[in-house]
N, C-alpha and C positions, 0 to 999 in steps of 0.2 A: 499632664495628669489625665490622659485619655482613659486610663483604667478607672479613675474616679467617676468619670462620666458614664462609663459602662455600668458601674455598680449602681448609680442613680437610675439609669435606664432599666435595669433589671429589678429594681426595687430592693436591692440589698442594703442600700443606705439612702437616707433622705437628702434632699437638696441642702438642708441646713447642715447636716453632718458633712456633706461634701465641701461646703463653704468653710467649715471649721478646719477640715483637713488641708484645704488650700491655704488658709491663713496661718496655719501652724508654722512657727518660726524655728522650731528645733525638732530633732527626732523624738525627744521626750514628749513634746506637745502632740506630735502625730500619734505616738504610742498611747497617750491619754485618750485621744479621740477614738482610736481603734478599740481600746478597752471599754469605753462607754458604749460603742456600737455592739460589741460582743455581749455586754451586759443586757442591752435591750433585746437582742436576739435570744439570749438564754432565758431572760424573763418571760418572753412570749411563749417559748417552748415549755418552760416549767409551769406557767399558768395553765397551759393547755393540759399538761399532765395532771395537774391538780383538779381541773374541771372534769377530767375523764376518770378520776379516782385511781390514777396510776401512781400518785405521789401525794403525800399530805402537804398542807400549806407550810408546816414546820420544816419538813424536809426540803421543800423548794426554797424557803427562806435561807436555810442552811447552805445550800449550794450557792445562792446569790451572795451571801455573806462571805463565803470563801473566795468567790471571784472578786468581790469588792476589796478584799484584803490582799489581793495580788496573786492568788494561786492561779497558775496558768490554766487556761481552758483545757488544754490537752491532758492535764492531769485528772480532770473530772470527766473527760469524754467516755472513758470505759464505764464509769458509773451511770452515765446518762444515756448510753446506747440503747438500753431497753425502753427508753421513754419516747422514742421516735414514733410519730403518728403514721 
């Protein structure tokens, strides 16, 4: 899991997230950890967009709700492209 160590080193995931990935016993558990990491990253970007008045809190919550419901991040990326800082 050298790639996990690289992600920790680059700040893409936390040490705790890395430990959860290493401890995952099935591909489904790994997918769940990755989904939670994606949600954290998306939440950070969405909150920044709200703070910069590029998005309302209701819109940001809607995107996060869709991600939590299992909608793939790739399906939302086109909508989110304009929010990059």
